[in-house]
Structures are given as C-alpha cells and as structure tokens.
C-alpha positions in Angstrom: 0.2 0.3 -0.2 2.6 2.1 0.8 4.3 2.2 -2.8 0.9 2.4 -4.3 0.2 5.8 -2.4 1.6 8.4 -4.2 -0.3 7.1 -7.7 -3.6 7.3 -6.1 -3.0 10.8 -4.6 -1.7 12.4 -8.0 -4.5 10.1 -9.9 -7.0 11.9 -7.7 -5.1 15.2 -8.2 -5.6 14.6 -12.1 -9.0 14.1 -11.7 -9.8 17.0 -9.8 -7.5 18.9 -12.4 -10.0 17.7 -15.1 -13.4 18.0 -13.2 -12.7 21.3 -11.2 -13.6 23.4 -14.9 -17.4 23.0 -13.8 -20.7 20.5 -14.0 -21.4 18.4 -16.8 -24.2 19.4 -19.2 -24.6 15.9 -21.3 -28.1 14.6 -22.3 -28.0 13.8 -25.7 -30.0 14.1 -29.7 -29.7 13.2 -33.2 -29.7 16.0 -35.7 -30.9 14.3 -39.0 -27.8 15.8 -41.8 -28.3 16.0 -44.2 -31.5 17.0 -44.0 -34.4 14.6 -45.3 -37.6 16.4 -46.9 -41.1 15.5 -45.0 -38.8 13.8 -42.4 -38.6 15.8 -38.8 -35.0 17.1 -38.2 -34.6 15.6 -35.2 -34.8 11.3 -34.2 -37.4 10.4 -31.7 -36.5 9.1 -28.8 -38.0 6.1 -26.9 -37.1 5.9 -23.8 -34.3 8.2 -21.6 -33.0 6.3 -18.5 -30.3 8.1 -16.2 -28.7 7.0 -13.3 -27.1 9.3 -10.6 -24.7 8.1 -7.9 -23.1 10.9 -5.8 -20.7 10.2 -3.5 -19.1 13.0 -1.7 -19.5 15.7 -4.4 -18.1 12.8 -7.2 -21.0 12.1 -9.5 -21.2 9.7 -12.2 -24.1 9.5 -14.4 -24.6 6.6 -17.1 -27.1 7.4 -19.5 -29.3 4.9 -21.7 -31.4 6.3 -24.4 -32.7 4.1 -27.4 -33.7 6.6 -30.7 -36.4 5.6 -33.4 -35.8 6.4 -37.0 -39.6 5.8 -37.8 -39.7 6.6 -41.5 -39.0 4.8 -44.8 -35.5 6.3 -45.4 -32.1 5.7 -44.6 -30.4 7.8 -42.6 -27.3 9.6 -41.7 -27.4 11.0 -38.4 -24.8 13.1 -35.9 -25.3 12.5 -32.1 -24.6 15.8 -29.9 -24.5 16.8 -26.5 -24.4 20.7 -25.5 -21.9 21.8 -22.2 -22.0 24.5 -20.5 -19.3 27.1 -20.9 -15.7 25.6 -19.1 -17.2 22.0 -18.8 -14.9 19.3 -19.0 -15.8 15.4 -19.8 -14.1 13.2 -17.2 -14.8 9.9 -17.8 -16.8 9.5 -21.0 -17.7 6.2 -23.0 -20.6 5.8 -25.6 -21.6 3.1 -27.2 -24.0 2.5 -30.0 -25.4 -1.6 -31.1 -22.1 -2.9 -29.2 -19.6 -0.9 -30.9 -17.5 2.1 -29.0 -18.1 5.3 -31.3 -15.9 7.7 -31.9 -16.2 11.9 -31.4 -14.2 15.1 -30.8 -15.4 18.2 -28.2 -16.1 21.5 -30.6 -15.0 24.3 -28.6 -18.2 27.1 -27.9 -16.7 29.2 -30.7 -17.0 26.3 -33.3 -20.1 25.0 -31.5 -22.1 28.1 -31.9 -20.8 28.5 -35.5 -21.9 24.9 -36.3 -25.7 25.6 -34.4 -25.9 28.8 -36.4 -25.5 27.6 -39.3 -28.2 24.6 -38.7 -30.8 27.6 -37.6 -30.1 29.3 -40.5 -30.4 26.4 -42.8 -33.8 24.3 -40.8 -35.2 28.3 -39.9 -35.7 26.7 -36.7 -34.3 28.9 -33.4 -34.8 26.0 -31.3 -30.9 24.8 -31.0 -30.0 28.8 -29.8 -30.7 27.6 -26.3 -27.4 25.8 -27.0 -25.4 28.8 -28.0 -22.2 29.7 -25.7 -21.8 25.9 -24.9 -19.0 23.2 -25.8 -20.3 20.7 -27.5 -19.6 17.0 -28.1 -20.6 15.1 -31.5 -20.2 12.0 -33.2 -21.7 10.4 -36.5 -23.9 7.9 -36.1 -24.5 6.1 -40.4 -26.3 4.1 -41.6 -29.7 4.4 -39.6 -31.9 2.3 -41.5 -35.8 2.7 -42.0 -38.3 2.1 -39.1 -35.1 1.0 -36.3 -33.6 1.5 -33.5 -30.4 3.1 -31.9 -29.5 3.0 -28.3 -26.7 5.1 -27.1 -25.2 4.6 -23.5 -22.7 7.2 -22.3 -21.2 7.8 -18.8 -19.2 10.6 -16.8 -18.1 12.2 -14.1 -18.1 15.6 -12.1 -17.1 16.7 -9.2 -20.2 19.2 -8.0 -19.3 21.9 -6.0 -20.1 22.7 -3.0 -21.5 26.2 -1.1 -21.1 26.5 2.9 -22.7 22.4 2.5 -25.2 23.3 -0.4 -25.0 20.5 -3.6 -26.3 20.7 -6.6 -26.6 18.8 -9.2 -28.1 18.8 -12.8 -29.1 16.5 -15.6 -30.2 18.9 -19.0 -33.5 16.7 -19.3 -35.0 19.6 -21.6 -33.0 18.5 -25.1 -36.1 15.9 -24.9 -38.4 18.6 -26.1 -36.6 17.8 -29.6 -37.9 14.5 -29.8 -40.5 14.1 -32.6 -43.1 12.3 -30.4 -43.8 11.8 -26.9 -41.3 9.6 -24.8 -42.3 6.5 -23.7 -40.2 6.1 -20.8 -38.6 9.0 -18.8 -36.6 8.3 -15.3 -33.8 9.8 -13.2 -32.6 7.9 -10.4 -29.9 9.7 -8.0 -28.4 7.5 -4.9 -26.2 9.7 -2.6 -23.9 8.3 -0.6 -22.2 11.1 2.3 -19.5 11.6 5.0 -21.5 14.4 6.2 -25.3 13.8 7.4 -27.7 15.2 4.4 -30.2 17.1 5.9 -32.6 18.6 3.0 -33.2 17.5 0.1 -35.2 19.5 -3.0 -35.8 19.5 -6.7 -37.6 22.9 -7.9 -38.0 21.2 -11.2 -39.8 17.8 -11.0 -41.7 15.8 -8.0 -39.5 13.8 -6.7 -39.8 10.6 -4.5 -37.4 10.6 -1.5 -36.1 7.3 0.4 -34.1 8.5 3.6 -32.2 5.2 4.2 -30.3 6.6 6.9 -28.3 10.0 7.6 -25.6 9.6 5.4 -27.9 7.8 2.4 -30.8 8.4 0.7 -32.4 8.2 -2.9 -34.4 10.3 -4.8 -36.3 9.0 -7.9 -38.3 10.5 -10.8 -40.2 9.0 -13.2 -42.8 9.8 -16.1 -44.7 8.1 -19.3 -45.5 9.4 -22.4 -43.8 12.8 -22.1 -42.1 15.4 -23.6 -39.9 17.1 -20.7 -39.0 21.3 -21.3 -37.3 21.6 -18.0 -33.9 20.2 -16.9 -34.0 18.4 -13.9 -32.6 20.1 -10.9 -31.3 18.4 -7.1 -30.5 20.7 -4.0 -29.0 18.8 -1.2 -27.4 19.6 2.2 -24.8 18.4 4.2 -24.4 19.6 7.6 -23.0 18.9 11.0 -25.1 21.2 12.6 -28.3 18.7 14.8 -30.6 21.3 12.1 -29.6 21.9 8.7 -30.4 25.1 7.4 -29.0 26.9 3.6 -30.6 29.6 1.6 -30.9 30.1 -1.9 -31.6 33.8 -3.7 -32.9 35.8 -6.4 -32.6 39.4 -6.8 -33.1 41.9 -10.2 -31.5 45.2 -10.3 -33.9 47.8 -8.8 -36.3 44.9 -7.2 -36.6 43.1 -4.0 -35.3 40.0 -4.1 -36.6 36.2 -3.2 -35.1 33.6 -1.0 -35.5 30.0 -0.6 -34.9 28.5 2.7 -34.3 24.6 3.4 -34.0 23.4 6.7 -33.5 19.8 8.0 -33.0 18.2 11.2 -31.3 14.7 11.5 -33.0 11.6 10.3 -31.6 9.8 13.1 -32.5 10.6 16.0 -31.0 9.5 19.9 -34.0 8.9 22.6 -32.5 11.3 24.8 -33.2 13.5 21.8 -37.5 13.1 20.9 -39.7 15.7 22.3 -42.3 13.7 24.3 -45.9 14.5 23.3 -49.2 13.3 23.5 -51.1 12.1 20.4 -55.6 12.2 20.7 -57.1 9.8 17.7 -60.5 11.2 17.2 -62.2 9.0 14.7 -65.6 9.2 12.9 -67.6 6.0 13.6 -70.9 7.0 12.7 -73.3 4.8 10.1 -71.6 5.9 6.6 -68.6 4.6 8.2 -69.7 1.2 7.8 -67.9 -1.9 6.3 -64.2 -1.0 4.1 -63.8 2.4 5.6 -64.7 1.4 9.6 -62.0 -1.8 8.9 -59.2 0.5 7.5 -59.3 3.3 10.5 -58.9 0.4 12.8 -55.6 -0.1 11.0 -54.5 3.7 10.9 -54.9 4.0 14.5 -53.2 0.9 15.4 -50.4 1.4 13.1 -50.3 4.9 14.9 -50.6 2.8 18.2 -47.6 0.7 17.5 -45.0 4.1 16.8 -45.7 6.4 19.7 -42.5 6.6 22.0 -41.8 5.1 25.3 -42.9 8.8 27.0 -45.4 9.7 24.8 -49.3 9.4 26.4 -52.4 9.3 24.1 -56.3 8.8 24.0 -58.7 7.6 21.8 -62.1 9.5 21.2 -64.7 8.0 19.1 -67.6 9.5 18.1 -70.8 8.8 16.5 -74.4 10.6 17.8 -72.5 11.0 21.3 -68.8 10.2 22.4 -67.4 7.3 23.5 -63.7 7.5 25.0 -60.9 4.9 25.7 -60.0 6.7 29.1 -61.0 9.3 30.8 -57.6 11.1 29.9 -54.3 10.9 28.7 -52.5 7.1 29.4 -49.0 5.9 29.1 -47.9 3.7 26.2 -48.3 0.9 29.2 -52.3 1.1 27.8 -51.1 0.1 24.5 -52.6 -3.1 23.7 -55.7 -2.8 25.9 -56.2 0.3 23.3 -55.5 -1.4 20.7 -58.2 -4.3 22.0 -60.6 -1.3 22.3 -60.0 -0.1 18.8 -60.6 -3.5 17.1 -64.2 -3.3 18.5 -65.7 -0.1 17.9 -68.6 -0.4 15.1 -70.4 2.0 12.7 -73.4 3.8 13.5 -75.5 6.6 14.3 -74.8 10.3 13.4 -71.9 12.9 13.3 -71.3 14.9 16.3 -67.9 16.1 15.5 -68.4 19.4 18.0 -68.8 17.6 21.2 -65.9 14.5 19.8 -63.6 17.7 19.7 -64.2 19.0 22.8 -64.0 16.3 24.9 -60.7 15.4 23.6 -59.3 18.6 23.9 -60.5 19.4 27.1 -57.6 17.0 28.0 -54.5 18.8 27.1 -52.8 20.0 29.2 -50.3 22.7 27.4 -47.0 21.3 28.3 -46.2 18.8 26.0 -46.7 19.1 22.0 -50.4 17.4 21.2 -51.1 16.1 17.8 -54.9 15.4 17.4 -55.0 13.0 14.2 -59.2 13.8 13.2 -61.0 11.3 10.7 -64.3 11.5 9.4 -66.6 10.7 6.7 -69.1 13.2 6.9 -70.6 16.4 8.0 -72.0 17.4 11.3 -75.4 16.3 12.1 -75.8 16.0 15.8 -74.7 19.3 18.6 -73.3 22.1 17.0 -73.2 21.8 12.8 -73.0 25.1 12.2 -69.4 25.9 11.0 -68.4 29.5 12.4 -69.7 28.3 15.5 -68.2 25.0 15.7 -64.5 26.6 15.1 -65.1 29.4 17.3 -65.8 26.6 19.7 -62.5 24.5 19.0 -60.4 28.1 18.5 -61.4 28.3 22.3 -60.8 24.9 23.6 -57.2 24.5 21.7 -54.5 25.4 23.8 -51.4 26.9 21.8 -49.5 23.6 22.0 -52.2 21.4 19.8 -51.4 20.6 16.2 -54.5 19.3 14.0 -54.5 17.2 11.4 -57.5 16.3 9.2 -58.7 13.6 7.1 -61.4 13.6 5.1 -62.6 10.1 4.0 -64.6 10.7 0.5 -66.0 13.9 -0.9 -68.9 14.2 1.9 -67.1 16.3 4.0 -67.1 20.2 4.9 -63.6 21.1 3.1 -64.3 24.1 5.3 -64.3 22.7 8.5 -61.5 20.3 8.1 -59.0 23.3 6.4 -59.7 25.8 8.9 -59.8 23.4 11.9 -55.8 22.5 10.5 -55.0 26.1 9.0 -55.7 27.4 12.5 -54.1 25.3 14.2 -50.9 25.2 12.4 -51.7 21.2 11.4 -52.5 20.4 7.8 -55.3 18.6 5.9 -56.0 16.0 4.0 -58.2 13.7 1.7 -59.0 10.2 0.8 -60.4 9.5 -2.4 -62.0 6.9 -3.8 -59.6 4.1 -4.7 -57.4 5.4 -1.9 -56.8 3.7 1.8 -57.4 5.1 5.0 -55.1 3.2 6.6 -52.2 4.1 4.1 -52.4 7.7 4.6 -52.9 8.3 7.8 -49.9 6.0 8.1 -48.2 7.6 5.6 -48.5 11.0 7.4 -48.6 9.9 10.7 -44.7 8.5 10.1 -43.4 11.9 9.1 -44.5 13.7 12.6 -44.7 10.9 15.1 -41.2 12.8 16.2 -41.2 16.3 17.1 -38.3 18.1 17.3 -38.9 22.3 17.1 -42.0 23.5 17.2 -43.2 27.4 16.8 -40.3 28.8 14.4 -39.6 32.0 14.0 -36.9 33.5 11.3 -34.7 36.5 12.4 -32.3 37.2 9.5 -31.2 40.9 10.9 -33.1 42.4 7.8 -36.4 43.4 6.8 -37.8 39.6 4.9 -41.5 39.4 4.6 -44.8 37.4 2.3 -42.9 34.2 3.4 -44.8 31.1 2.5 -45.8 28.3 4.0 -47.2 30.5 6.6 -47.5 29.7 9.9 -44.0 28.3 9.3 -44.7 24.1 10.2 -42.8 22.2 13.1 -39.7 20.4 12.0 -39.7 16.7 12.8 -36.7 13.9 12.1 -36.3 13.3 9.6 -38.8 15.7 7.6 -38.1 19.8 5.9 -39.3 22.8 5.5 -39.4 24.8 2.2 -39.9 28.2 2.6 -39.7 30.9 0.4 -40.1 34.8 0.8 -38.9 37.9 0.3 -35.8 40.3 1.0 -35.2 44.1 0.5 -31.2 44.3 0.3 -28.7 41.8 -0.3 -25.1 41.2 1.5 -24.0 39.3 4.4 -26.7 37.8 6.8 -26.7 36.1 10.0 -30.1 33.9 10.0 -31.9 32.8 13.9 -33.9 30.0 13.8 -36.0 30.4 17.1 -38.4 27.5 18.3 -39.9 25.3 21.3 -38.2 22.3 22.8 -39.7 20.9 25.7 -41.4 24.0 26.3 -37.9 26.3 26.4 -37.7 28.6 23.3 -34.1 27.8 21.8 -32.2 29.8 19.3 -29.7 28.5 16.6 -27.4 30.7 14.9 -26.2 30.1 10.9 -23.5 33.1 10.1 -21.5 33.1 6.9 -25.3 33.2 4.8 -25.2 35.6 1.8 -28.6 37.0 0.1 -27.4 37.9 -3.3 -27.7 41.8 -4.3 -28.0 40.2 -8.0 -28.6 37.1 -9.9 -29.2 34.2 -8.0 -31.7 31.0 -9.0 -33.7 32.3 -10.9 -36.5 29.9 -10.1 -37.3 31.0 -7.4 -39.2 33.7 -7.4 -42.0 32.1 -9.4 -41.8 29.0 -6.8 -42.6 32.1 -4.4 -45.3 33.9 -6.9 -47.1 30.1 -6.8 -47.5 29.5 -3.3 -48.6 33.1 -2.6 -50.8 32.4 -5.0 -52.0 29.3 -3.6 -52.4 30.9 -0.1 -54.2 33.6 -1.3 -56.9 31.9 -3.1 -57.3 29.3 -0.3 -57.8 33.1 2.2 -61.0 33.4 -0.3 -62.1 29.5 -0.5 -61.7 29.6 3.3 -62.4 33.4 4.4 -64.4 34.7 1.5 -63.5 37.2 -1.6 -62.3 40.9 -1.8 -61.4 42.8 -4.7 -57.7 43.7 -3.7 -57.3 39.8 -3.5 -58.7 39.0 -6.7 -56.5 42.0 -8.3 -53.3 40.6 -6.2 -54.1 37.0 -7.7 -54.5 38.6 -11.2 -50.9 40.5 -11.0 -48.9 37.1 -9.4 -50.6 35.4 -12.1 -50.2 37.4 -14.9 -46.1 38.0 -13.9 -44.9 34.4 -13.3 -47.9 32.6 -15.5 -50.0 30.4 -12.6 -53.5 29.3 -13.9 -55.6 30.1 -11.3 -59.4 30.5 -11.6 -58.9 34.2 -12.0 -56.9 34.2 -14.8 -58.2 31.5 -17.1 -57.4 34.2 -19.9 -54.0 33.6 -20.0 -54.8 30.9 -22.8 -57.1 33.5 -24.7 -55.0 35.4 -27.6 -57.7 37.9 -27.4 -56.9 39.5 -24.2 -54.0 42.2 -23.4 -51.9 41.7 -20.6 -48.9 43.9 -20.5 -50.2 47.4 -18.5 -51.0 48.1 -15.4 -55.0 48.9 -17.2 -55.1 45.7 -18.5 -54.5 44.1 -15.7 -57.1 46.1 -13.7 -60.4 45.9 -15.6 -59.2 42.3 -15.9 -59.1 42.0 -12.2 -62.6 43.9 -11.9 -64.1 41.8 -14.4 -63.3 38.5 -12.5 -64.4 39.8 -9.1 -67.7 40.9 -10.8 -68.4 38.1 -12.1 -67.3 35.7 -8.9 -69.1 38.3 -7.0 -72.4 37.7 -8.7 -71.8 34.0 -8.9 -73.7 31.7 -7.0 -71.5 30.5 -3.1 -68.9 27.4 -4.3 -70.3 24.6 -1.7 -67.8 23.6 0.7 -68.9 19.7 0.5 -69.0 17.4 -3.2 -66.3 16.0 -5.0 -65.6 19.7 -6.8 -65.2 20.7 -3.1 -62.6 18.8 -2.3 -60.8 18.9 -5.7 -61.0 22.8 -5.1 -59.2 22.3 -1.6 -56.5 20.2 -2.9 -55.4 21.8 -5.8 -55.1 25.6 -3.6 -52.8 23.4 -1.2 -50.8 21.6 -3.5 -50.0 25.2 -5.1 -49.9 26.5 -1.7 -47.4 23.8 -0.8 -45.7 23.9 -3.9 -42.1 22.1 -4.3 -41.7 22.9 -8.2 -42.9 26.3 -10.6 -43.1 24.2 -14.0 -46.6 23.8 -14.3 -47.6 26.5 -16.5 -45.8 25.2 -19.7 -48.3 25.2 -22.9 -49.7 26.4 -26.1 -50.3 29.7 -24.4 -48.1 30.4 -21.4 -44.2 29.1 -21.4 -42.0 29.5 -18.2 -38.7 29.4 -20.0 -35.5 30.3 -17.2 -37.1 32.2 -14.5 -39.1 34.3 -17.0 -42.9 33.7 -18.1 -44.0 34.4 -22.0 -47.7 34.3 -23.2 -48.5 33.8 -26.9 -50.2 36.8 -28.4 -51.0 37.6 -32.0 -47.7 34.9 -33.5 -45.7 36.1 -30.8 -44.2 34.8 -27.5 -44.0 37.9 -25.0 -42.4 38.1 -22.1 -44.8 39.1 -19.4 -42.3 41.4 -18.1 -43.1 43.7 -21.1 -44.3 46.7 -19.9 -46.3 48.5 -22.9 -47.3 52.0 -21.1 -43.2 52.4 -20.3 -41.0 50.5 -23.2 -40.3 50.7 -26.6 -38.7 47.9 -28.3 -35.5 47.8 -30.1 -36.7 45.3 -33.6 -34.4 42.5 -34.6 -34.5 41.2 -37.6 -35.1 37.1 -37.8 -31.3 35.9 -38.7 -29.9 39.0 -39.6 -26.6 40.0 -38.6 -27.7 41.5 -35.2 -29.8 38.8 -34.7 -26.1 36.5 -34.2 -24.4 38.9 -33.1 -26.8 39.6 -29.9 -26.8 35.8 -28.8 -22.5 35.9 -29.9 -22.9 39.3 -26.9 -25.2 37.5 -24.4 -24.6 33.4 -25.2 -27.3 32.8 -22.3 -30.1 34.9 -23.7 -30.4 32.1 -26.6 -32.8 29.9 -24.4 -35.5 32.4 -24.4 -34.7 33.3 -28.8 -34.9 29.5 -28.7 -38.9 30.2 -28.2 -39.4 30.7 -31.8 -39.2 32.9 -35.3 -41.2 36.0 -33.2 -40.1 36.7 -29.5 -40.8 39.8 -27.2 -38.1 39.8 -24.5 -37.0 42.3 -21.8 -33.3 41.5 -21.0 -31.2 44.3 -19.4 -33.8 46.8 -19.2 -34.5 46.8 -22.9 -37.1 45.2 -24.7 -35.8 43.3 -28.1 -38.9 42.0 -30.4 -38.0 39.5 -33.1 -39.6 40.5 -35.8 -39.6 39.4 -40.1 -35.7 40.1 -42.0 -37.0 42.9 -43.5 -38.8 44.5 -40.6 -35.5 44.7 -38.1 -33.6 47.5 -37.3 -30.2 48.5 -37.0 -30.0 48.1 -32.8 -27.0 48.8 -30.0 -25.7 45.2 -29.3 -24.8 44.9 -25.5 -20.8 45.2 -25.0 -19.9 41.5 -24.8 -18.8 39.8 -21.3 -15.9 39.3 -20.5 -15.4 35.7 -20.3 -15.6 34.3 -17.0 -13.6 31.5 -15.4 -15.5 28.8 -13.9 -14.8 28.1 -10.5 -15.4 25.5 -8.1 -15.6 24.9 -4.1 -15.7 21.4 -3.6 -15.6 20.1 0.3 -13.0 20.3 2.3 -12.2 16.8 2.4 -11.3 17.5 -1.4 -8.7 19.8 -2.4 -8.9 22.6 -5.2 -6.6 22.2 -8.4 -6.7 24.8 -11.7 -9.4 23.9 -14.8 -7.4 21.7 -17.1 -9.4 21.6 -20.5 -10.0 18.9 -22.0 -8.3 18.5 -25.6 -10.5 17.2 -29.0 -8.8 14.9 -31.5 -7.9 17.4 -34.3 -7.6 14.6 -36.4 -11.5 13.5 -36.2 -13.6 14.8 -38.8 -17.6 13.6 -38.8 -16.5 10.3 -37.0 -13.5 9.4 -39.9 -9.9 8.7 -38.1 -7.2 8.5 -40.1 -5.1 4.9 -40.3 -3.0 3.9 -37.3 -4.6 6.1 -34.6 -7.2 3.7 -32.6 -8.5 6.4 -30.0 -9.3 10.1 -29.9 -8.1 12.2 -26.9 -11.6 12.0 -24.9 -11.1 7.9 -25.0 -7.6 8.0 -23.8 -8.5 10.6 -21.0 -11.3 8.5 -20.1 -9.3 5.4 -19.7 -6.7 7.2 -17.4 -9.6 9.5 -15.6 -11.2 6.4 -15.1 -8.0 4.2 -13.5 -7.2 6.8 -11.5 -10.7 7.6 -9.9 -11.2 3.8 -8.9 -7.8 3.5 -7.5 -8.6 6.8 -5.9 -12.0 4.9 -4.4 -10.4 1.7 -3.7 -7.8 3.8 -1.7 -10.4 5.8 0.2 -12.4 2.3 1.3 
C-alpha cells in the first residue's frame, strides 16, 4: 500500500484537475444530417433512463437512450450534446449497437457556428439555447428505416459545494426535440455522504425520496408519454449541526429579492433527543363509516399506537351521535395493547357529532407537551353544533397553543371549509382520502412523518427586513422531514440567520453565520416558486374566508407576471386578451371579481369542493414551479411568456413604458446579440417571433425585412468557471479537455485507434477507481 499511495494521490489530483472546470451537461439528441424532405430534423426518443451516484460530491451519471428512425428512409445523423461554458468531460464512454463511437469535443466558438448554420438552414431557432456551450458530437451512420439506435454514456464530475449546499443538474430539456412523446423517462439519484445529509429538494420535478439513513438518500423521478421541457435540478445539503439550514436567493436590479430556505434536522434521533408528546386519535364511527372504511380506519389507528415513543401519552375518542373514550384522560404507552383491543371492537352506527368529540378530546390537553390531534371523518356534522363558524369558534376557544390538528376527510361528503380551517388555525394540515385510496395507508404515511417532533413554533430572523414567507405560519420540524420556505427580502448582503423554536416547552435559538442574500442574480426559479405559493395561499384565503377585490387583483397580477393558472386567470390562454399594462390587468381583475361576486356560492362539500381544496393546497405547498408550460404560456429560465398574435411576449414587458428594439430574424444583429450574450439564446429559442426584456431593454424579433439596427450590449467578459469542493477534497486549477484534431465526422486516419477523449477517459477512470479503493 505504501508504494501505491503516491500514485493514488496523483491520480486523484489529475481527476480534480480535469473536472474542476464545471458541471457537465450531457443529454443527447440526434440531428438528421443531411436533412431529408418530410422527415423531422431530430430522431424520436423511445426511452431515456438516467442513473446517478454521488459520493462525497463526485457524481457519476449513466445515460441510456434509445432513438427511433420512424421514417422509410435510411438516414445519417450527428449525435450531439451541449456542455456549459468551461465544462470538461472526465469519464466518457459511448456505445451504439455494441460498438464504441468516436467523437470530438467542439469548443464553444466552433459549436456556435455549427448551431447557427443549422438554425439558418432549418429556420428553426430551437438550438440557440445551446449557443455558448462546448459540444460533443459523433456521427451515427447508417440509421436504417424503422430501426432503433441505443446510446449509452457515462461521465463523472465534481459537484460544487457552497457552505454545504450541493447542486446537481441533468439537462433533460433537450428531449423536447423528440418528434414524439417519450415512452419512459426516469432519473434515479443515489447519494452517499460522509457528512449527514439534511434537506433534499428538486425545484424542477416531483421526486420521491427514500431516506435510508443520515448518510444515504435515494431520490427518483419517473414519467411516461411526456416531452420533458425542463432540466432536472436537485439540491441537497450536508451539515454537522443538529438542524441544517441553507439559503438560496435571487434578485433583479432595482427590485426586491426572493429567497428559498431549506431547513432539515437529522433522520436518526437518539431516544434522549425525542420530545415527549401527547396524541389524541379522534375517529368518526357514524353509520356512514360501515364496512371497509371502519376496518381501514382501525388499521390506521393501530399503526399510530404501535409507533408511540416510550414517554408519549395518548387517548382514543370515537364519535357518532354520542362520544366514547378509551380512557377518562391521557394514558401512558403501557396501555397500548388494551387500547388496540378497544379500537378493534368499535362499530359504525349513528350520526356525526363533530363538535362534542373535538371538545371532549381537547379538554384533556395540558399544554406542557406538544399535542398531535389526528381527526378522521367521512361526513358532515349532523348532531350537536352543526354550524361551521360556531364549531370553529368553540374549537379555537378549547385548543391550547401546543395543539396541532391534522384532519383527514374520507370521501367527498365532507365539509372542506371546516376541516381546512380547523387544521390551518392550529398549525396542522388537512388531507383527503378519495375513492380508490386506502385510509390506513394515507394516515400511516402521514404519521410516520410527524411521529417525532423536534422543534415547534418556528420563527426566522435574518437581521434585515424579510416578508411574505410561505408556508405561513412555518410548520413544525419533525425528525426525517424538512421545511422549504420561500419569501422576499429588500436588500442583499451578508446576513446571520437565527431560527427560533420551542423544545420541551423552552425557547431555543439556532444561529447560522456566513449566509448571503444575493445583491444581483442567483437561482432564477425562486421568484416563480414564491409566486406559486403566494397564489395558493391567496386562493385558500378566498375559499375559506371570502372574496375581496384586493385579493383578486393580487392574484391576477401574480398570475400574469409568473404564468400561474388560476380560476381568475383563465384568460391567459385566450390570445385576444391583452395583459401588458397595469390598466389592462386592473380591468381584468375588476371583471373577474364582479363575475365571481354575482355567481352562486360554491358548496363546501362534494367532489368539486374536495378538488378545489386539494389543488389550492398543492399550489400553496408547491415545491416546483414548472406547470405553466403549454400552447399559450411558457416558463423559460425564470421568465414567463404568453403567446399573443403569433409572438411569445415576456410578461415583464410593460407596454406603457417600453419601446422594443426590433431585431430581424436571422439578421447579422440577431446572431451578434446571441454572440454578445450566449445565455439569451434560451429565450430566442422559443421561436421566430419573440419579445423579451433583458437587462432593462425590450428586444422584439421580427421578420427580416422589418428589422432595425440596434445597439448591441457590450460583450460579457469571459468568465473563469470555478468550483468550491468540500473540505475533504483539494482544489485544483482547471485543465481543458483536448479534442482529437484528426477526427472529422467520425472518420479517423489510419493508425489512430483512440481519440484524446477516450485516452483521457481511460486514465481518469483508472485513477478515480484507485482513489475510491484507497478511500475504502
């Protein structure tokens, strides 16, 4: 081992030299070249599977794609995938039909000329999104008619770490070039970390998360028959603190900023750290619960009782016309088995006396401990107090500050206003078990998340003004869960975040220094995520408390600016409606409010009521902000566009204040604009007619003959791409990957068996393997 150690250290240093230049984007497309009449310019993708392993910031991505030639022609194609500026391929292999393909890496300038030529030839600006990035390409020939080509790629990269916040991105959006929807798309990410993993979050896709331990997490996304239009982004945090806290932010010049806060405690909690709690299980046993409902509800209660901690106390309350209790008051877990037998003997019969059940349960709360109330019903109050406002008032008077109410509505014949307000007013949550869903599974999954409270009554202090935080109020922290909060700030700079909370009846403060709110730029997805949550909050306020013209106006303004579809903004998909001035939006809000105010009140029960409750709560709790894309509304790199009169128009465009500079499509200025700001190609890739606001100037892409000479922005200086890595990994100076100069369209001169990329792959693969062996 002594002899191999210097080689291993040198090998790891070379690995870092090669990968420190930047993250790798390597999703591929096959462009038909030369073009064939009546054949789409890109091959259809049949399936696309991505498997990622991340070990202490070293990410290895394996891509498996199958492309289909659906035409009657034999085709030639160029497999292409774009890389961000400064990226370097480290461990690369590419196979088609069992044979290794050769390829070359084109530097950004050369790649830009190639993309521009394709755009000119096909009059299709879609590829402009990738201008400014290095590109790997390889020839694929022949592609027989009605045949498939399977491509597999594997590459490695070192992910950057910013104070324990690590970001992985896979550019899934190139699959929108597929001629048909993709049968199956999946991304699986397995993370192993020496430091404890706290939060794990995707702003782009709904992911399932399997927390196997504090140091190992698996996250997955899968969908069928789709054409992905959004890159896959994954953030995770590592920290040694008891509660990990990390901050992301975004700010435009002259505007307030937006922040996203990720808070997560450990998954594995010592018995001595568990907060003792009281649990009240209040179950509807009215006649409508007969049969499968009551049996599943009993199973759910048995699950909860099985998972009580040693110091917990509990009681079970069943209600129909009257109320029965397992015990006269809260009892210790030593009574669990007797309680389970009591629950098993419950029968469904009689009416529904919700008020009496809640009051008899809440009178047992003493206030020294956090109290979790699990309330389950399948119907409306039919006995005792039945008026919703009076019921809520009585519950408010009886519930102490330590009470958290979690309500479950079974079926559609429930009072959504009662269940939702009861939960919201007492810092809990509501959920609905619809037809085809199992009560025991829904309740069990919920309780597994809240069975171990760690910190309650959360409050944030950043030392600078912050506002409009959602969710509001902040929920409690439980072991193995996380809180994702979005809000606004006025001024960027260094801040110290203090998280206040209650543990076992005592207030505690957790301080996090070295945190920064961006003064310009940042993560562009945050504003729309914040707006999505605020719109959901406002819609719920209207649903639960009544409508006002001010709330409607705020919803309309946010919906137009960020492309969020709501009952008040269905006009977004109507091309005849203009939304690009404050006066236009005020008129729309007035009309929407007037229409809603004169309509019949919406019923609080029934399938439509439950649908509204679920959808609006999903908006308010949204972790992603990508649902607006479609024929009339698109969200691109943080900007929202609506389609009007044959043009995609940025909703930041203000017709009252702005006069756009007109750029002729395919003109010299058109390409000069992209050369000066390659990142703007993302917006121009929308189509042949685009109006976008960039750096305070409105640019309108028009027909070539209608273009004007424009003032081009000063070319941005070439940035040096750097990465910070964890304190366990040394940093190194980036070294570019060298392309094989003798490789032209996949042909190689005689005697040359491997391109430089293949040699680099073999060397890095060997050295990386040696490093991993040494580590273990």
